[in-house]
N, C-alpha and C positions, 0 to 999 in steps of 0.2 A: 535397516530391517526392523529395528526395535520400534522406530517411530511409525512405520507402516502398520505394525501389529497393534500399537497402543492407540492410534487415533480412532479406529472403529470402537475400541473398548470405551472411549470417552463419549460415545454416542454419535459420532460423525457418520453420516451416511456415505456409502462407497462413492456416489456420484460427486460428493464434495471432496473426498479424499483424492480422487482422480485429478482434481485441479492443481494439486501440489506436485511439484518435481522433487520427489523424495530422495533421489540420488544426490548425495552431497548437499542435503537440504540446509543444514546449519551453516555451512560455508557460503552457500548462495544467499541465505537470509542476512548474514553478516555484511556481505558485499552490497547487497540491495539496500539495506538500511543506511549504510555509510554513504551511498550515492544519492539517496533521496533529496538531500539539500542541494545537490549539484545541478549542473546544466542537463545531464542526460543519465538515463539508467542503462546499465550494462545488460543488454538482452540475453547474452549467453549465461548470465548468473541470476536470471529471474527465478525466484523460488516457486512460482506458479507458472502453469501453462498459459500462454497468452490468450486473451479473449478472442473469440471469432471476429474476424474483420467482417465489414469494413466499419470504420469510424463513421458515425451518421451525422449528417447536418441537414438542416431544413431552411427554407427561405421564409422569412417573416418580414413584412413591410419592405421588401426589396433588399433585405440584408441576410447573409448567411448566419445562422445561429446553430449551436449544438442542439441536435434533436433530442427531445425527451425520450424518444425511442432507443437512444444510445445507451441509456441507463440499463436496458435489459441485457446488454453485453457484459456488464459488470455485476448484475444481481447475484449470480452464483458465488462470486467472491465475497460479496457482503453477507450472503447466507452462511458461507464458510466461517467467516469471522464471528458472526452472531451466534452460530451453533455452539460455540464454547463460551460458557459463562466467563466473566472477567477473572474471577479467582482461579478457576481451573486453567485458563490460559497462562496466568502469571505463575501459578504453581508448576506447570509443565516447563515453562521458560526457566524457572529457578532450578528445577531439578536437572535440566540440561545445561545450566549455566557454565559449568567448567568446559563444556564443549564449545559454547558460544565464545568464551574467553580465548580458548585455544585457537579457534578459527580466526578471531580478531588479531591475535598475535601473529598468526601465520601470514596475514596481509602486510605485516611490517609495522603495524600501529602499535603504540604504547598506551599505557593507561588501561582503563576498564571499559569493556564493551558496554556494560550497563550505563555508564556515564554518557557514552555516545548515543545510546538508545534513547535516553531521556532527553538529551540535547535535540535529537531529530524529532521526537515527539513534540517538544516545545515548538520546533520550527514548523511542523505540519499544522499544529494548533493555531498558528499565526496566519494560516491560509486565508486570504481575502475572498470571502464568498459573496458574489453578487446576488441581488434579488432579480429573479426573472431569467429569461434566456441569455445565454452568453454569446455575443457576437464574435464570429471568427471570419477569417479571409483566407482563400486558397493561396498557398505558397509552394510552388514547385509540386511535390507529390504529398504534401501535408497541409494541415490547417494551422494558422497562427491566431492567437487572440488579438482582437482589434484594440481592446483596452491595453495601453502600455504597461500598466501595473500588473496586469495578469500575464502578459507576455514575458515580463521580467521575472515572474515567479520561478521557483525551482521546479525540477522535474517531478519531484514528489507532490508539490502543491498543484502543478498542472494535471497530474494523474488524478488527484482528488476531484479537481474541477471537471475534467473530462468524463469522469465516471458518472457524474450526475448524482452521486450518492454523498457528497461532502456533508450535508446537513445530518445524514444518519450516522456517518463514520466519525465525525469529529467528537461528538459526545463519548463514543466508545474509546476513542484514543485518549480522551481526557481521563476517563475512568482508569484506563490502563496505566497511564502516566502517574496518577495519584497512587495506585497500588504499588507500582515499582518504586517510586520515590520514597514512600512511607514504609517500605519493608514489610508490607502485609501480604 
């Protein structure tokens, strides 16, 4: 309830706040962050409502590639992240950190959640971002990356690539990582 009241006070528009699953948000965020370097993301613990389907592909030179129109599915989430200045986002996180740490401990993990967050940010910052359209191939009901290095990427890295916003998101993640690591 506190977070739901506080976010509009920070200047977030209601349409952006509606993207967040605020019930058990901190616990969801902790589980989501922890799974980003893994093979899959736990859909039941997503801290945001999922983007509208479908995932969009297009044919270019006889090959399927991620459609540039697919980025529109993720644009509201990028706007949500961009709506909060880096320092405001980090200060909000720091103010709520005891709750993040408690949620981390509730998962059975030891150590500090902040250390895990920085580790995950480092992992995401290592995402291989190809130039140009990204080739995919249909596999059962989903699409896989044609490039083995991309298909071997983590769920978090694939999410960045599929969003079409990796080039915009990675600098934001780098700035947040710097602020978190430097204690500012």
